[in-house]
N, C-alpha and C positions, 0 to 999 in steps of 0.2 A: 432219718425221719421219712415218713411215707408222704408221697405226693398224690393227692386225691383230686379228682374232678367233682365239682358241685354243679348240679343242674337244677334250675328252678323254672317251673312253668307257671307264669303268673295267671291268676284267675280273675283279674280285673285291672284297672289302671295302676301304673306305677309312677312315682315322681322322685327323681334325684335332682336336687337344686342345681341350677346352672351357675357358673362361676360369677356372672354379673349380678346375681341375686334378683333378677327380673322374674316376677311371678309367672309371666307369660312365655317363659322359655324353660326348657327341660334339658337335662343331659341324657345322652343315650348310653352312658356308662355309669354304673354304680361303683364308685371309687372305693379302693381298699380301706382307706381311713374311715369312710362312713360304714363300711361293713364291720370293721373292728368295733367301732362305737355301738353299732346295733347288737353285736354279740355281747359286748360288755353289759348292755342293759338287760339282755336275756340272762346272762350269768347272775345278775343281781336278783332276778326273779327266782332263780334256784338257790340263792344263798351262797353263791360261789364268787362273788365279785372281788372281795378282798384277796382271796387266793389267786384269782385270775389276774388281777393287776400286779400283784407281787411277782407272779411268774412271767409276765410279759412286759408291761411298761417299767416295772421296777427291776428287771433283771439285766444282766450284761448282754444276754442273748435270748430272744423270745423263742420258746418251744413251739410257737404257733405263728404262721405267716400266711396272710391271704393275698392273692391277686385281686385286682378289680374284677367286677362282674361285667361280662361283655355279651352282646346278643348272639343267639344262635338261631338258625332257621333249618328245620329238619335235622339232617346229619352235618350241616355245615357250621363250624365254629368260627365266628368272627373275632378278630383280634387286632390291636394296633401293631403294624409291621415294624420291624427294626429300622430305625431312622438311617442306619448305614447302608441299607439296600433298598430304600423306598423314598421317592418313586423310582421304578426300574429304569435303567438306561436303554435307550433305543425303542421305547414305545412310541408309536405314532399317533393313531387316531383316538386312543383311549386317554381321557383326561384323568390320569391316575392321581394327580395332586389333589383332586377333590374327594379322594377316598381316605377317610380317617380309620376305617375298619375293613380288614380284608379277610378272606377265608384263611385258616391256619395253614393249608397246604400251599397257598400263594405266598404267604408270609415267609415260609421256609424254603420254597423251591422256585419262586418267581413266576412270571407269566410266560407260558409257551405258546399259547394260541390266543392272540388278542381278541379275536372275533367271538370267543366264548364268553366275554365279560362285558359288563357295563356298570357304570357308577350311578347309584340312586342318589340324587341330589338332596332329597329331604332327610334321609337317614345317614348320608355320607358313607354308605357301605358299598364295597365292590361285590357285585353279585353275578351269578351266571345269567347270561343274556335271557331275558324273558321271565326271570324269577321275581317274585314279589319281595318287598322289603320285610325284615323281621318285625318291624313296628311302624306305627304311624304316630305322629304328634297331634294330639287333640287339645282343644281348650274347653274346659268345663266351667260353667258359670256357677257362682255362689254369692252369698251375701252375708256380711258381718252385721249383727244386730247389737246395738248398745242397749243393754238391759235397763239402764237408768233413764236414758232419754227416749229410747224407742227408735232412734235414728238408724237408717239402714245404709250400709255402704256396699253396693254390688262390686264384684270383682271377678276376674277370669284367671284360672289357673291351668297351666300347661301340664300334660301328662303324656306317658306312653301307653299306647294301646297295642298289644302284641297280636300278631297272626296266630291262627289256630295251632300251628306246629312249630311255634317259635317261643323263645324265652331268654333267659340269662344263664350263662355258665361262667365258671371260674375255677381257680385252683386253691387248694390250701395245703400247706406242708405242716405236718404236725407229728408229734411223738405219740407213742401208744398210751401215755398217761392221759393226755388231753383229748385225743381223738373222740372217744364216746361223748364227752361232755360238750365239745364243740358241735358235734352232730345234734345233740339234744337241744342246744341253743338255736341252731339253724331251723330245727323243726318247729320250735316255739315261734320263731320270727315268721316262718311261713304261715302260721295261723294268725298271728297278731299284726304282722306287716313290717315291711322295710321302708325306709325313706319318709317322704312328706306326706301329709294328709291322711295319716293312718286312722284318724277319728272318722273319716269318711269311708273307711273300708278299703283304701288304696294300699298298694304294696304287698298284697297277699299272694301266696302261691300254693300250689298243690304240694304233696309230700316231696321233699327234696330227694334227689337221686345222687348217690356217691359211687364212684368207681375209680379203680387205679388209673393214674394218668402218667405213669412212668414212660409208657410207649409213645405218648404224644410228643415228647421232647427227648429224643435220643442224644446221648452225649456227643458233643462236637469236639474234634481235634483242634482246640483253640489255644494251646500253650505257646508261649513265646520265650524269647531269651531271658526276660526278667520275671518269668512265671506268671505274668499277668494274663488274664482272660478277657474276652469280650462278653459282657453280660447284657442280655436283652431284658429290660425291666417290664414286668407284667403287673406291677403295683406302683403306687406312689412311693417315693423314697426320700428319707432324710438321712443324710450321712452320719454314721457313728464315728466317734473319734478314733476307733481302731480300723476304720475302712480307708485303706491307702489307695484312693482313686487317683488315677492320672488324669487330671482335668484338661491337660493339653491334647488329649486324644479322645477317641470316641465321637459320639454325636448325640447331643442330649438337649432338652428344653426344660424350663422350669415353669411352674404354675403357682400362683398364690392361692392358698386355702384359708377360708374364713368360716363364717357361720355363727350359729347361736347354740348356747348350752341347752341341754335338755336334762334339768336337774331339779330336785325339790328345793334347792338353794336359790333358784331363780332362773329366768330366761334372760341372759345378757349375751352381748357379743363376745365371742372368743377373740383372742389375739390372733392376728394373721401370721402365717408362716409360709415360706417359699419352699417348695418340694420339687424334686425331679419327677417328671411325668412319665406315664407308661409309653412304651415304645422306644424310650431312650436306650442308647447303648453306651455302657461305661467300661472303662478299662481298669481292672483291679484283680488282685489275686483271689479275693472273695468279697462279697457284700453282705453286710449284717443289717445296717439301718438301726433306727432308734425311735422311741416315742418321745414326743415334745409336749411339755406342759404348756398349754395355751390358755390357761385360766386367766380371767381378768384380774387386775390387781385387787388384792384384799378379798378374793373370792374365798368361799368356805372350804373348798378342797381342790386338788389338782384336776385338770381336764386335759386328757391325753389325746393327742393326735398321733396316730400310728403311721410311722414311716419305715416299717420293717420291710426289707427288700425281699420280694419273691422274684427271682431272676433266673433265666436259663442261659447257658452258653450259646454263643453263635460263632461262626467262623471269624477269625481275628483279622483277616486281611482288610476288610472294609473299615474297621474301627481304628486300625494302626496307621492309616495313611494320614 
């Protein structure tokens, strides 16, 4: 399957709901399960949703996998570093624990000259000294009006506002059959919007850019005696029954994902599910992942949360200890 880079240049505010559900907080990462859901809605607009769900959520192995979308600034791609090698040992003045996203070259090679870098506290990004953050968090005011009573409820909603040469980037792994249709879905979403508050025009982007990403993540020599590898997760992940993960090794963290349905059958709370988060390093021969049905009891149809693994190998020594 081809590994492609996706680049989105936002043309206005973006909102990805924060895990607490607080309207006045926003996530700086657009997670892979939300991206899959957005693409699924776009597939429905094209009349491809049943075929798409059968090929992905309903199959033993999905032919399409997405990473989460992370910020970029200029030519610098930011990414959650592998937990086995971050924060780096021996760093003195730099408060690296405060950096949740670091440049790709730092994530892969470490920090050679500490004076070149600083941590932006608001975005939690490690940036070249003197560089601006890829985004700022803003609060936009609005009001909900009850059309029956005329009562008004003002509120504020947090959003991301991106710098002129900044945006979001990510990866998708896809076969040749689905590649053109997924690209069409992403182009539609760039026009109609990703994430929350789309009715206000949020979440839109310029024409998506796609390019080969195979050279971004060259193969590592990470084989071991039991044929396991250390896999650096760039997506949220829900283990498949066939994934023989050695949970006694590696370095990983979990996150609870919830949210609401976006369906003609109603807007109700989805069942919560725990997933392994981006930046985790897992030991396994391979990782596949699965989609989990999180529909409420007696709901009209399944509601899928995608936990397909998009992961790249990293050196095994850190994860094996």
